[in-house]
ZABA-425057 format. One record per residue (C-alpha): residue number from 1; residue in one letter; x, y, z. Coordinates in Angstrom, 3 decimals. Example, Ala and Ser with C-alpha at 12.3 -4.5 7.8 and 13.67 -1.06 7.14 Angstrom:
residues 2
bafi|lofi|c1|c2|c3
1|A|12.300|-4.500|7.800 $
2|S|13.670|-1.060|7.140 $
***
This chain:
residues 352
bafi|lofi|c1|c2|c3
1|M|-134.037|19.187|236.484 $
2|S|-136.130|18.425|239.590 $
3|K|-139.069|20.313|238.098 $
4|E|-138.806|18.208|234.945 $
5|K|-138.795|15.046|237.060 $
6|D|-141.826|16.279|238.963 $
7|L|-143.632|17.013|235.689 $
8|N|-142.785|13.586|234.304 $
9|S|-144.043|12.007|237.515 $
10|V|-147.373|13.883|237.248 $
11|R|-147.710|12.895|233.610 $
12|D|-147.049|9.248|234.454 $
13|K|-149.823|9.401|237.046 $
14|I|-152.183|10.985|234.486 $
15|D|-151.335|8.256|231.960 $
16|S|-152.029|5.614|234.581 $
17|L|-155.360|7.215|235.470 $
18|D|-156.309|7.436|231.778 $
19|E|-155.728|3.696|231.416 $
20|R|-157.933|3.022|234.449 $
21|I|-160.639|5.379|233.174 $
22|L|-160.545|3.661|229.757 $
23|S|-160.893|0.255|231.381 $
24|L|-163.799|1.452|233.534 $
25|L|-165.543|3.048|230.546 $
26|N|-165.415|-0.227|228.627 $
27|E|-166.669|-2.062|231.706 $
28|R|-169.553|0.406|231.925 $
29|A|-170.354|-0.117|228.228 $
30|D|-170.469|-3.893|228.763 $
31|L|-172.877|-3.418|231.665 $
32|A|-175.007|-1.112|229.515 $
33|I|-175.287|-3.855|226.898 $
34|E|-176.255|-6.320|229.636 $
35|A|-178.884|-3.904|230.971 $
36|G|-180.181|-3.290|227.447 $
37|E|-180.738|-6.995|226.875 $
38|A|-182.809|-7.117|230.066 $
39|K|-185.090|-4.285|228.919 $
40|E|-188.303|-5.314|227.245 $
41|E|-188.782|-2.081|225.276 $
42|S|-187.060|-1.520|221.941 $
43|I|-186.314|2.128|222.789 $
44|K|-183.402|2.224|225.212 $
45|Y|-183.543|5.934|226.060 $
46|K|-184.833|6.342|229.600 $
47|P|-184.859|10.035|230.596 $
48|A|-185.926|9.333|234.185 $
49|R|-183.052|6.884|234.687 $
50|E|-180.562|9.338|233.202 $
51|A|-181.933|12.154|235.373 $
52|T|-181.401|9.961|238.441 $
53|I|-177.794|9.336|237.412 $
54|F|-177.121|13.052|236.938 $
55|N|-178.742|13.940|240.262 $
56|K|-176.555|11.408|242.108 $
57|L|-173.438|12.734|240.396 $
58|I|-174.255|16.296|241.434 $
59|E|-174.895|15.205|245.032 $
60|T|-171.585|13.354|245.295 $
61|N|-169.373|15.752|243.338 $
62|K|-166.935|17.392|245.760 $
63|G|-164.001|17.791|243.377 $
64|T|-162.429|20.421|241.159 $
65|L|-164.792|19.955|238.231 $
66|S|-168.033|21.947|238.320 $
67|N|-171.425|20.237|238.241 $
68|D|-171.970|21.502|234.683 $
69|Q|-168.666|19.983|233.591 $
70|I|-169.529|16.679|235.260 $
71|I|-172.921|16.595|233.531 $
72|S|-171.327|17.393|230.171 $
73|I|-168.752|14.609|230.527 $
74|F|-171.220|11.981|231.712 $
75|N|-173.763|12.999|229.096 $
76|E|-171.269|11.876|226.462 $
77|I|-170.407|8.721|228.410 $
78|I|-174.086|7.790|228.680 $
79|S|-174.630|8.653|225.013 $
80|A|-171.774|6.362|223.928 $
81|C|-172.953|3.529|226.197 $
82|R|-176.549|3.937|224.987 $
83|F|-175.286|3.580|221.428 $
84|T|-174.025|0.082|222.274 $
85|E|-177.640|-0.869|223.107 $
86|S|-179.527|0.909|220.348 $
87|N|-178.876|3.555|217.701 $
88|L|-181.318|6.360|218.418 $
89|K|-182.476|8.603|215.591 $
90|V|-183.570|12.102|216.615 $
91|A|-185.220|14.732|214.394 $
92|Y|-184.775|18.447|215.002 $
93|L|-185.646|21.775|213.424 $
94|G|-182.894|22.264|210.864 $
95|P|-180.844|22.930|208.851 $
96|E|-177.593|22.038|210.609 $
97|G|-176.296|24.677|212.984 $
98|T|-179.598|25.635|214.634 $
99|Y|-180.108|26.087|218.356 $
100|S|-182.367|23.023|218.170 $
101|E|-179.361|20.954|217.089 $
102|S|-177.369|22.302|220.050 $
103|A|-180.254|21.404|222.370 $
104|L|-180.284|17.893|220.882 $
105|Q|-176.576|17.425|221.617 $
106|N|-177.017|18.769|225.146 $
107|K|-179.775|16.221|225.776 $
108|F|-178.671|13.118|223.856 $
109|G|-174.918|13.595|223.429 $
110|S|-173.124|13.084|220.127 $
111|S|-173.577|9.304|219.791 $
112|V|-176.974|9.510|218.085 $
113|E|-178.152|9.702|214.504 $
114|T|-179.666|13.114|213.795 $
115|K|-182.089|14.253|211.094 $
116|P|-182.624|17.951|210.361 $
117|E|-186.161|18.850|209.305 $
118|P|-187.395|21.959|207.475 $
119|S|-190.242|22.711|209.908 $
120|I|-191.539|22.000|213.397 $
121|R|-194.488|20.080|211.932 $
122|S|-192.197|17.824|209.919 $
123|V|-190.293|16.959|213.133 $
124|F|-193.583|15.774|214.629 $
125|E|-194.421|13.848|211.450 $
126|E|-191.085|11.997|211.454 $
127|V|-191.657|10.822|215.031 $
128|K|-195.319|9.937|214.389 $
129|K|-194.391|7.782|211.372 $
130|G|-191.684|6.007|213.388 $
131|L|-188.930|7.270|211.084 $
132|C|-187.274|8.890|214.109 $
133|D|-187.368|7.756|217.742 $
134|F|-187.570|11.268|219.189 $
135|G|-187.768|14.889|218.139 $
136|I|-186.461|18.191|219.541 $
137|V|-188.492|21.378|219.055 $
138|P|-188.567|24.814|220.725 $
139|I|-191.670|25.547|222.779 $
140|E|-191.014|28.806|224.651 $
141|N|-188.644|31.743|224.816 $
142|S|-188.180|33.823|227.952 $
143|S|-188.427|37.078|225.977 $
144|E|-190.969|36.343|223.254 $
145|G|-193.183|33.693|224.841 $
146|S|-194.583|30.492|223.387 $
147|V|-193.800|29.011|219.982 $
148|N|-197.318|28.704|218.603 $
149|L|-196.419|26.184|215.903 $
150|T|-195.229|23.759|218.562 $
151|L|-198.383|24.250|220.637 $
152|D|-200.559|23.559|217.590 $
153|C|-198.606|20.389|216.796 $
154|L|-198.988|19.151|220.384 $
155|M|-202.744|19.398|219.803 $
156|D|-202.654|17.751|216.387 $
157|F|-200.314|14.815|217.057 $
158|D|-200.702|11.943|219.504 $
159|L|-197.161|12.192|220.846 $
160|T|-195.751|12.611|224.336 $
161|I|-193.461|15.178|225.919 $
162|C|-190.809|13.082|227.649 $
163|G|-188.117|15.637|228.436 $
164|E|-187.082|19.270|228.179 $
165|I|-183.970|21.401|227.866 $
166|E|-183.476|25.029|228.858 $
167|M|-180.715|26.687|226.898 $
168|R|-179.263|30.183|227.130 $
169|I|-179.511|31.771|223.686 $
170|E|-176.743|34.123|222.561 $
171|H|-177.433|35.771|219.208 $
172|N|-174.716|37.050|216.903 $
173|L|-174.735|39.132|213.759 $
174|I|-172.933|36.957|211.226 $
175|G|-171.849|37.332|207.599 $
176|Y|-168.798|38.050|205.488 $
177|N|-166.442|40.561|207.102 $
178|K|-166.304|42.787|204.030 $
179|P|-167.538|46.297|203.199 $
180|M|-171.306|46.168|202.829 $
181|P|-173.256|47.995|200.131 $
182|K|-174.717|51.284|201.369 $
183|E|-178.236|50.317|200.315 $
184|G|-180.236|47.137|200.093 $
185|V|-178.654|45.357|203.062 $
186|E|-180.834|42.578|204.433 $
187|I|-180.703|40.824|207.802 $
188|H|-182.231|37.351|207.745 $
189|A|-183.314|35.374|210.815 $
190|H|-186.145|33.357|212.295 $
191|E|-188.973|35.670|213.327 $
192|Q|-188.369|34.882|217.010 $
193|A|-184.687|35.853|216.696 $
194|L|-185.629|39.119|214.993 $
195|A|-188.031|39.852|217.854 $
196|Q|-185.435|38.963|220.487 $
197|C|-182.990|41.468|218.933 $
198|K|-185.434|44.199|217.861 $
199|D|-184.000|46.964|220.100 $
200|W|-180.432|46.269|219.002 $
201|L|-181.455|46.123|215.346 $
202|S|-183.331|49.435|215.521 $
203|S|-180.321|51.096|217.184 $
204|Y|-177.480|49.729|215.060 $
205|C|-179.089|48.646|211.789 $
206|P|-182.046|50.995|211.289 $
207|Q|-181.743|50.998|207.471 $
208|A|-181.488|47.228|207.048 $
209|K|-184.404|45.235|205.678 $
210|L|-185.387|42.542|208.192 $
211|V|-186.342|39.279|206.471 $
212|P|-187.940|36.447|208.498 $
213|V|-186.937|32.948|207.354 $
214|S|-187.645|29.391|208.536 $
215|S|-184.607|29.147|210.837 $
216|N|-181.426|30.982|211.792 $
217|S|-179.414|28.325|209.968 $
218|Q|-181.352|29.073|206.794 $
219|A|-180.480|32.713|207.405 $
220|A|-176.806|31.730|207.617 $
221|I|-177.099|29.783|204.376 $
222|N|-178.599|32.860|202.718 $
223|A|-175.786|35.041|204.090 $
224|S|-173.163|32.630|202.784 $
225|A|-174.674|32.949|199.297 $
226|S|-174.786|36.745|199.203 $
227|E|-172.516|39.478|200.515 $
228|G|-175.543|41.762|200.744 $
229|V|-177.186|39.541|203.341 $
230|L|-176.345|39.273|207.044 $
231|A|-177.846|36.764|209.459 $
232|I|-178.620|36.359|213.131 $
233|G|-177.430|33.061|214.555 $
234|G|-175.275|31.171|216.994 $
235|K|-171.564|30.463|216.873 $
236|E|-172.313|26.981|215.529 $
237|A|-174.089|28.427|212.491 $
238|A|-171.203|30.813|211.815 $
239|Q|-168.691|27.949|211.969 $
240|K|-170.868|25.600|209.910 $
241|Y|-171.293|28.046|207.035 $
242|D|-167.839|29.724|207.204 $
243|L|-169.136|33.120|208.237 $
244|D|-167.603|35.785|210.463 $
245|I|-169.121|36.979|213.729 $
246|L|-169.530|40.702|213.140 $
247|D|-171.075|41.456|216.532 $
248|S|-171.890|39.167|219.442 $
249|N|-174.561|39.019|222.135 $
250|I|-176.970|41.248|220.244 $
251|E|-180.052|39.851|222.024 $
252|D|-181.969|42.506|223.973 $
253|S|-182.212|40.420|227.166 $
254|S|-179.066|39.143|228.880 $
255|S|-181.061|36.209|230.263 $
256|N|-182.539|35.215|226.895 $
257|T|-183.399|31.516|227.259 $
258|T|-185.313|29.053|225.088 $
259|R|-187.058|25.953|226.368 $
260|F|-186.999|22.924|224.090 $
261|I|-189.033|19.740|224.495 $
262|V|-188.311|16.130|223.597 $
263|I|-191.257|14.461|221.855 $
264|G|-191.689|10.722|221.412 $
265|K|-194.012|7.776|221.932 $
266|S|-192.691|6.678|225.325 $
267|Q|-193.542|7.942|228.786 $
268|S|-191.094|8.998|231.481 $
269|S|-191.292|7.434|234.927 $
270|Q|-191.055|9.420|238.156 $
271|T|-187.805|11.024|239.296 $
272|G|-189.091|12.996|242.297 $
273|N|-188.503|16.296|240.479 $
274|D|-191.008|16.203|237.640 $
275|K|-193.217|18.489|235.601 $
276|T|-196.445|17.552|233.811 $
277|S|-197.930|19.279|230.774 $
278|I|-201.606|19.181|229.814 $
279|V|-203.938|21.058|227.481 $
280|V|-207.514|21.837|228.475 $
281|T|-210.049|23.013|225.882 $
282|T|-213.008|24.882|227.386 $
283|R|-216.289|26.242|226.117 $
284|N|-216.835|29.978|225.777 $
285|E|-218.759|30.367|229.015 $
286|E|-218.483|32.352|232.225 $
287|G|-215.996|30.976|234.777 $
288|A|-214.567|28.338|232.420 $
289|L|-210.907|29.093|233.147 $
290|Y|-211.602|29.605|236.855 $
291|S|-213.137|26.117|237.005 $
292|V|-209.995|24.679|235.420 $
293|L|-207.613|26.448|237.791 $
294|L|-209.571|25.841|241.009 $
295|P|-208.531|22.150|241.425 $
296|F|-204.852|23.151|241.233 $
297|N|-205.349|25.452|244.204 $
298|K|-207.315|22.890|246.205 $
299|L|-204.673|20.199|245.635 $
300|S|-201.741|22.629|246.213 $
301|L|-200.244|21.841|242.807 $
302|N|-197.842|24.554|241.663 $
303|L|-198.567|25.897|238.180 $
304|T|-195.318|26.875|236.448 $
305|H|-196.668|28.007|233.090 $
306|I|-199.956|28.833|231.377 $
307|T|-200.697|29.996|227.853 $
308|Y|-203.532|29.592|225.381 $
309|R|-204.359|29.069|221.728 $
310|P|-207.679|29.395|219.878 $
311|S|-209.356|26.011|219.497 $
312|K|-209.666|24.810|215.897 $
313|K|-212.910|22.999|216.677 $
314|D|-215.135|26.023|217.216 $
315|K|-214.774|29.796|217.233 $
316|W|-214.292|31.507|220.591 $
317|H|-213.281|28.244|222.242 $
318|Y|-209.764|28.191|223.682 $
319|S|-207.163|25.576|224.539 $
320|F|-205.138|26.308|227.679 $
321|F|-201.661|24.798|227.949 $
322|L|-200.662|24.215|231.564 $
323|D|-197.372|23.083|233.114 $
324|F|-197.306|22.132|236.784 $
325|E|-194.999|20.417|239.250 $
326|G|-195.605|16.708|239.766 $
327|H|-195.832|13.459|237.774 $
328|E|-198.970|12.042|236.202 $
329|D|-198.610|8.852|238.273 $
330|E|-198.672|10.717|241.610 $
331|D|-201.876|10.515|243.673 $
332|D|-202.592|14.269|243.753 $
333|V|-202.109|14.540|240.008 $
334|R|-204.500|11.638|239.429 $
335|K|-207.022|13.426|241.632 $
336|L|-206.520|16.527|239.512 $
337|F|-207.253|14.653|236.287 $
338|K|-210.378|13.147|237.831 $
339|Q|-211.680|16.588|238.843 $
340|L|-210.852|18.091|235.442 $
341|N|-212.652|15.261|233.675 $
342|N|-215.786|16.170|235.620 $
343|L|-215.758|19.619|234.036 $
344|N|-217.381|20.524|230.762 $
345|A|-213.942|20.525|229.103 $
346|E|-211.640|18.354|227.019 $
347|V|-208.369|17.342|228.716 $
348|K|-205.287|15.993|226.942 $
349|I|-202.223|14.844|228.902 $
350|L|-199.115|15.879|226.961 $
351|G|-196.633|14.085|229.222 $
352|S|-194.512|14.198|232.349 $
***
């Protein structure tokens, strides 16, 4: 009986805390509305401000909940409070159930309007036309490198990178858990997913026909329409399209991670822990890349990523995509831009 009394006492305390938390959440929402009315911009999403909030929470968290759990909880709180100020609309590479959709939820929370798009280019187009406030697209995978379609769109569209998300990617073989035909089995997936699982596929499904499709969710849709088709996808895709997980974690690398970027028309202010992305298009001449990289060394700016694409303006000209630590408003970064502009090259700032 004493244990039951103790349990009831604990539950009463939890109920009391829940009431206080509810009251505080509504108070926070009211303050968010007040802050929103004081903002001059129509777009209320401020990634730098949210990053500052998360950093403070991590610094002060000394309790039972992990930092990841705290971030997850407050991401939803911020998302709900932001919704009281403005209803954001975010485009992503669809259909529903893609990793891009998961990245969107990790970044913006669930209190946003989402719009799945059939291609990376159409995500950019929706944001350019103002039909969506922001877009989420993949830009790089730790195993297979850059997503070239995204790099090309960053060149073609006058939009800004204003945030990024790194997400661990766990691939699964999904389909109907029924006997498969001995011949003619197909495995559908995005070409990057097929590449990220190529060793597993050659070992366990050597006879299957590998079919690249526009997204892993499209692969799941195809699998749901035919018992002779399997797909590679995440747990969300399996749940969305009522498919079984036949084998899990089939990616070749245990640290398989994809980096997604947030694209929009706004710029992010400094947080003290920033990254800037630029693209530099050089002529086909001796020492061109060296001349681009030299200012980074002189100014002690840490390059975190470099890749290239052929320039569409002229053959044998190349566009180099560079990520480096620092914000475009910092003095050393401004010095960098000034030195790069003195070169015989075209420089485009993609965002901080």
